[in-house]
Legacy VTK file of the C-alpha trace (Angstrom):
# vtk DataFile Version 3.0
C-alpha trace
ASCII
DATASET POLYDATA
POINTS 99 float
-40.570 -40.796 -18.122
-38.965 -38.589 -20.749
-40.680 -35.272 -21.520
-39.984 -32.395 -23.853
-40.649 -29.112 -22.074
-40.591 -25.555 -23.279
-38.045 -23.335 -21.591
-40.916 -21.484 -19.905
-42.358 -24.724 -18.494
-38.944 -25.649 -17.100
-38.327 -22.145 -15.717
-41.724 -21.706 -14.051
-41.775 -25.318 -12.830
-38.418 -24.731 -11.172
-39.804 -21.512 -9.672
-42.639 -23.433 -8.013
-40.221 -26.018 -6.612
-37.880 -23.248 -5.423
-40.780 -21.450 -3.734
-41.738 -24.659 -1.956
-38.134 -25.152 -0.824
-38.192 -21.647 0.646
-41.395 -22.450 2.509
-39.796 -25.572 3.968
-36.628 -23.684 4.922
-38.602 -21.020 6.800
-40.062 -23.795 8.928
-36.710 -25.571 9.400
-37.932 -28.532 7.380
-36.424 -30.389 4.492
-38.492 -30.761 1.306
-39.315 -34.281 0.118
-36.489 -36.013 -1.777
-38.530 -36.281 -4.990
-39.203 -32.550 -4.862
-35.501 -31.782 -4.428
-34.611 -34.058 -7.335
-37.205 -32.447 -9.587
-35.892 -28.990 -8.727
-32.371 -30.055 -9.678
-33.575 -31.592 -12.952
-35.582 -28.513 -13.945
-32.786 -26.107 -13.000
-30.202 -28.046 -15.034
-32.625 -28.333 -17.965
-33.281 -24.605 -18.031
-29.640 -23.713 -17.422
-28.326 -25.794 -20.361
-31.064 -24.922 -22.851
-29.959 -24.501 -26.438
-33.278 -23.829 -28.148
-36.890 -23.235 -27.175
-37.365 -26.714 -25.716
-35.474 -29.089 -23.476
-35.835 -32.778 -22.719
-35.988 -34.032 -19.149
-36.388 -37.441 -17.591
-38.411 -38.001 -14.409
-39.046 -41.100 -12.355
-42.697 -41.853 -11.615
-42.309 -40.464 -8.075
-40.685 -37.274 -9.335
-43.345 -36.793 -11.994
-46.178 -37.326 -9.516
-44.561 -35.047 -6.933
-44.099 -32.224 -9.437
-47.621 -32.592 -10.859
-49.116 -32.397 -7.366
-46.960 -29.461 -6.302
-47.656 -27.403 -9.436
-51.385 -28.194 -9.329
-51.568 -27.020 -5.703
-49.636 -23.872 -6.601
-52.016 -23.040 -9.460
-55.051 -23.702 -7.241
-53.697 -21.308 -4.610
-53.199 -18.589 -7.241
-56.716 -19.072 -8.609
-58.233 -19.027 -5.114
-56.557 -15.700 -4.386
-57.341 -14.317 -7.865
-53.636 -13.954 -8.600
-53.165 -15.802 -11.866
-50.364 -14.405 -13.991
-48.380 -15.041 -17.168
-46.731 -18.126 -15.637
-50.074 -19.866 -15.092
-50.488 -20.978 -18.711
-47.007 -22.516 -18.757
-47.611 -24.287 -15.453
-50.943 -25.690 -16.659
-49.225 -26.972 -19.782
-46.574 -28.591 -17.582
-49.232 -30.338 -15.480
-50.869 -31.733 -18.629
-47.536 -33.083 -19.866
-46.924 -34.671 -16.462
-50.260 -36.437 -16.731
-51.769 -34.622 -13.749
LINES 1 100
99 0 1 2 3 4 5 6 7 8 9 10 11 12 13 14 15 16 17 18 19 20 21 22 23 24 25 26 27 28 29 30 31 32 33 34 35 36 37 38 39 40 41 42 43 44 45 46 47 48 49 50 51 52 53 54 55 56 57 58 59 60 61 62 63 64 65 66 67 68 69 70 71 72 73 74 75 76 77 78 79 80 81 82 83 84 85 86 87 88 89 90 91 92 93 94 95 96 97 98
């Protein structure tokens, strides 16, 4: 699936994936393959940006994995009352992912 993301969606999406990777590393676990792939895609997309948007391509598994991960991340923020400026970009990302 090909998606056009804003730079903020790519940046904050990568941040969520990176945070999850850190969680896995602290527990001596390896993150799921789809999650690793999505992190690589988002990092490259943000790193090579030339304007305010970037186009990425996800497999169905990658898209579903990212939508689930970001949705869980947002829910945890809301539960703790810790929404911030990234929340709106992450919600927009979830909508684009079809989650």
